[in-house]
C-alpha positions as CSV (number, residue, x, y, z in Angstrom):
1,M,-9.4,-4.5,19.3
2,D,-10.5,-7.2,17.3
3,A,-8.2,-8.7,14.0
4,T,-10.4,-9.4,11.2
5,S,-9.1,-12.1,9.1
6,Q,-7.6,-11.0,6.0
7,R,-7.1,-12.3,2.3
8,F,-4.1,-10.8,0.5
9,L,-2.5,-11.0,-3.3
10,M,1.2,-10.9,-3.2
11,C,4.3,-11.4,-5.9
12,R,7.7,-12.9,-5.2
13,P,10.6,-10.9,-6.1
14,T,12.0,-13.3,-8.0
15,Y,13.2,-10.8,-10.7
16,F,13.9,-7.9,-8.2
17,A,16.4,-5.0,-9.2
18,V,17.1,-1.7,-9.2
19,D,17.6,-0.9,-12.8
20,Y,15.9,2.6,-12.9
21,A,14.9,5.6,-10.9
22,I,11.3,6.3,-10.7
23,N,11.4,7.6,-7.2
24,P,13.7,9.3,-4.8
25,W,14.5,6.0,-2.9
26,M,15.7,4.4,-6.3
27,D,19.6,4.5,-7.0
28,P,20.6,2.3,-10.1
29,T,24.0,2.1,-9.1
30,A,23.6,1.1,-5.5
31,P,24.1,-2.7,-5.1
32,V,21.1,-4.8,-4.6
33,D,20.9,-8.4,-2.7
34,A,18.0,-9.9,-4.8
35,D,18.6,-13.3,-2.5
36,L,18.3,-11.3,0.9
37,A,15.1,-9.5,-0.7
38,I,13.3,-12.6,-1.5
39,R,14.1,-14.3,2.1
40,Q,12.8,-11.0,3.4
41,W,9.9,-11.2,1.2
42,E,9.0,-14.6,2.3
43,Q,9.5,-13.8,6.0
44,L,6.6,-11.1,5.6
45,R,4.6,-13.6,3.8
46,Q,5.0,-16.1,7.0
47,T,4.3,-13.5,8.9
48,Y,0.8,-12.9,7.6
49,H,0.4,-16.7,7.5
50,D,1.3,-16.8,11.2
51,L,-1.4,-14.1,12.0
52,G,-4.0,-16.6,10.2
53,H,-4.4,-14.6,7.0
54,T,-4.8,-16.2,3.4
55,V,-2.1,-15.1,1.2
56,E,-2.8,-15.6,-2.4
57,E,0.2,-15.4,-5.1
58,I,0.1,-13.8,-8.6
59,P,3.1,-15.0,-10.8
60,P,6.2,-12.7,-11.3
61,V,7.1,-11.7,-14.8
62,P,10.3,-11.2,-16.4
63,G,11.8,-8.1,-17.0
64,L,9.5,-6.4,-14.4
65,P,11.4,-5.7,-11.4
66,D,8.5,-3.6,-9.6
67,M,5.6,-6.1,-9.7
68,V,7.1,-7.3,-6.3
69,F,5.0,-4.2,-5.2
70,A,1.5,-5.7,-5.3
71,A,-0.4,-3.0,-3.9
72,N,0.0,-0.9,-7.0
73,G,-1.5,-3.7,-9.1
74,G,-5.2,-2.6,-8.7
75,T,-7.6,-1.7,-5.8
76,V,-10.4,-4.5,-4.7
77,I,-13.5,-3.8,-3.0
78,D,-16.7,-5.6,-2.5
79,G,-15.7,-8.1,-5.1
80,R,-15.0,-5.1,-7.3
81,A,-11.6,-4.5,-9.1
82,M,-10.1,-1.4,-10.2
83,A,-7.1,-2.0,-13.0
84,V,-4.2,0.5,-12.8
85,Q,-2.6,2.5,-15.2
86,F,1.0,3.6,-14.2
87,R,2.6,6.9,-14.9
88,D,5.9,5.6,-15.7
89,P,6.8,3.1,-18.7
90,Q,8.8,1.2,-16.9
91,R,5.9,-0.4,-14.7
92,A,3.1,-0.5,-17.5
93,D,3.4,-4.0,-18.2
94,E,2.3,-4.9,-15.0
95,A,-1.0,-3.5,-15.1
96,P,-2.5,-6.4,-18.0
97,A,-0.9,-9.1,-15.6
98,Y,-2.5,-8.0,-12.8
99,R,-5.9,-7.5,-14.6
100,A,-5.5,-10.8,-16.0
101,W,-4.9,-12.5,-12.6
102,F,-8.2,-10.3,-11.0
103,E,-10.4,-11.6,-13.9
104,A,-9.4,-15.3,-13.5
105,A,-10.1,-15.1,-9.8
106,G,-13.6,-13.8,-10.9
107,F,-13.8,-10.0,-9.4
108,E,-16.1,-7.7,-11.3
109,M,-13.4,-5.9,-13.5
110,Y,-13.2,-1.9,-14.1
111,D,-10.7,-0.4,-16.5
112,P,-9.0,3.0,-15.3
113,K,-9.9,6.1,-17.5
114,H,-6.6,8.1,-16.1
115,V,-3.6,7.3,-14.3
116,N,-4.1,5.4,-11.1
117,E,-1.7,3.4,-9.0
118,G,-4.0,1.1,-7.0
119,E,-3.6,0.9,-3.3
120,G,-0.4,2.8,-3.6
121,D,-2.9,5.9,-3.5
122,I,-6.2,4.5,-2.6
123,L,-7.1,3.3,0.9
124,L,-10.2,2.4,2.4
125,A,-10.9,3.8,5.8
126,G,-14.2,2.5,7.1
127,D,-16.9,3.8,4.6
128,L,-14.6,6.7,3.2
129,L,-11.9,5.8,0.4
130,L,-8.9,8.0,1.0
131,A,-7.2,8.7,-2.4
132,G,-3.9,10.3,-3.0
133,T,-2.7,12.7,-5.9
134,G,0.7,14.9,-6.4
135,F,3.3,12.4,-7.8
136,R,1.4,9.1,-9.3
137,T,-2.3,8.8,-9.4
138,A,-4.0,11.7,-11.2
139,H,-6.7,13.7,-9.3
140,A,-9.1,13.0,-12.4
141,S,-9.0,9.1,-11.4
142,H,-11.2,10.0,-7.8
143,A,-14.2,10.7,-9.5
144,Q,-14.1,7.3,-11.2
145,L,-13.5,5.6,-8.0
146,Q,-16.4,7.2,-6.6
147,E,-18.5,5.7,-9.1
148,V,-17.3,2.7,-9.3
149,F,-16.8,1.5,-5.6
150,G,-19.7,3.9,-4.1
151,Y,-17.8,5.2,-1.5
152,P,-17.1,8.9,-0.4
153,V,-13.6,10.0,-1.7
154,I,-11.4,12.0,0.1
155,T,-8.7,13.6,-1.9
156,L,-5.3,14.1,-0.2
157,Q,-2.5,15.9,-1.9
158,L,1.1,14.8,-1.2
159,V,3.8,17.4,-1.4
160,D,6.9,15.5,-0.5
161,P,8.5,13.2,-3.4
162,R,9.9,10.9,-0.8
163,F,6.4,10.0,-0.3
164,Y,5.2,9.6,-3.3
165,H,2.4,7.1,-2.6
166,L,-0.4,7.5,0.0
167,D,0.4,4.5,1.4
168,T,4.1,5.7,2.2
169,A,2.3,8.3,4.4
170,L,-0.6,7.1,5.9
171,T,-1.6,3.7,6.8
172,V,-5.2,2.6,7.9
173,L,-5.1,1.1,11.6
174,D,-8.9,0.3,11.7
175,E,-12.1,1.5,10.2
176,H,-11.8,4.9,12.7
177,T,-7.8,5.3,13.1
178,V,-5.4,6.1,10.7
179,A,-1.6,6.8,11.4
180,Y,0.2,9.5,9.1
181,L,3.3,11.9,8.6
182,P,1.2,15.4,8.7
183,E,4.4,17.0,6.6
184,A,3.6,14.5,3.6
185,F,0.6,16.7,3.0
186,S,-0.8,20.2,1.9
187,P,-2.0,22.2,4.4
188,G,-5.6,21.6,3.5
189,S,-5.3,18.0,3.3
190,Q,-3.9,18.5,6.9
191,A,-6.8,20.2,7.7
192,A,-8.9,17.5,6.4
193,L,-7.0,14.7,8.0
194,R,-7.3,16.5,11.3
195,R,-11.3,16.8,11.2
196,L,-11.8,13.6,10.1
197,F,-9.2,11.7,12.4
198,P,-8.8,13.9,15.1
199,D,-7.3,11.0,17.3
200,A,-5.1,9.7,14.6
201,V,-1.5,8.6,15.4
202,H,1.0,11.2,14.1
203,A,4.2,9.6,12.9
204,T,7.7,11.6,13.2
205,M,10.0,12.0,10.0
206,A,12.7,9.3,11.4
207,D,10.0,6.7,11.5
208,A,8.5,7.9,7.9
209,E,12.1,7.9,6.1
210,V,12.4,4.1,7.1
211,L,9.0,3.8,5.4
212,G,7.2,2.9,8.8
213,L,4.1,4.2,7.7
214,N,4.0,1.5,4.8
215,A,2.3,-1.0,7.3
216,V,-0.3,-3.5,7.0
217,S,-2.9,-3.7,9.9
218,D,-5.7,-6.5,10.6
219,G,-7.5,-4.4,13.1
220,R,-5.2,-5.4,15.9
221,H,-1.8,-6.6,14.7
222,V,0.2,-3.8,12.7
223,V,2.9,-5.2,10.6
224,L,5.5,-2.6,10.1
225,P,9.3,-2.1,9.2
226,V,11.5,-3.0,12.2
227,Q,13.5,-0.1,12.1
228,A,10.3,2.2,12.8
229,T,10.7,1.8,16.5
230,G,9.0,5.3,17.5
231,L,5.9,4.5,15.6
232,A,5.9,1.1,16.9
233,A,6.0,2.3,20.5
234,K,3.0,4.9,19.7
235,L,1.1,2.0,18.3
236,R,1.7,0.0,21.4
237,D,0.5,2.6,23.4
238,R,-2.9,2.6,21.7
239,G,-3.3,-0.7,22.0
240,Y,-2.4,-2.5,18.9
241,Q,-0.2,-5.2,18.5
242,T,3.2,-4.5,16.4
243,I,5.2,-6.9,14.6
244,G,8.3,-5.6,12.7
245,V,10.0,-6.8,9.6
246,D,13.1,-6.3,7.7
247,L,12.6,-5.1,4.3
248,S,15.6,-3.4,3.7
249,E,16.4,-4.4,0.4
250,L,13.1,-3.8,-1.2
251,R,13.2,-0.2,0.4
252,K,16.1,0.6,-2.1
253,A,13.0,0.6,-4.5
254,G,10.8,2.7,-2.2
255,G,8.7,-0.3,-1.2
256,G,7.8,-1.4,2.5
257,P,5.0,-4.3,3.9
258,K,2.0,-2.4,2.5
259,C,3.6,-2.0,-0.8
260,C,4.2,-5.8,-0.9
261,T,0.5,-6.5,-0.2
262,L,-2.9,-5.9,-1.7
263,R,-6.0,-6.5,-0.1
264,L,-8.6,-8.6,-1.8
265,R,-12.2,-7.6,-0.2
266,Q,-14.5,-10.0,-1.6
267,G,-17.9,-8.6,-0.5
268,K,-19.5,-6.5,1.9
269,K,-20.8,-9.9,3.9
270,A,-16.9,-10.6,4.3
271,G,-16.3,-7.0,5.7
272,K,-14.5,-4.1,4.8
């Protein structure tokens, strides 16, 4: 298995808190250790550096505690960036901050016509765009994604509110392989995934409940929550090298390694 060097965008959780509840993971009455959240995030960033990846950072904005979840800030493929439109008003002001960063970085910009929460629900798998819907990203946005990026879009219906974004229920391991939790998807979507990825790794509910599928792969190394021991073992059996990280504080808002990580794909020459 070959590892591909990646360019990531991250946002330091300087203002991280759980002040509201917009998914089942969030409990504003539960204590949050903001300093620990920063240390855990820094360990994730260092892990990427150690693997030889490039990490860029967008400045955090006061009053936006979920801005740390950079995957929701956009979708970037072949040098094009699709901005986002959040479902929940608590996160709405993140969208222009991320859009401004993409524009300043020189990406060709496209604005969403419908609710669209970026790589939280839109994952590139080889030459397919896997697009989640059911809780956040609107189904209507999938047609625009195909027009902007030119990749066939496969709509996947999420049915469990704990797995409210596609990247909490499925991770792309390489151009041909994914890991996912079958129970997180509608029967028709499960059937589509079986056809598309007959050799997929199936996660257990126990690993999904610690956001084990909210993982980041470079084709060889898979960075995932350290608590997802069963999934890590399955991945190692398939020949992947797993690296466990502890993001327990950020999980209180429903986030894991992938939520904190937006992949910046410059163009076809740089690889997908």
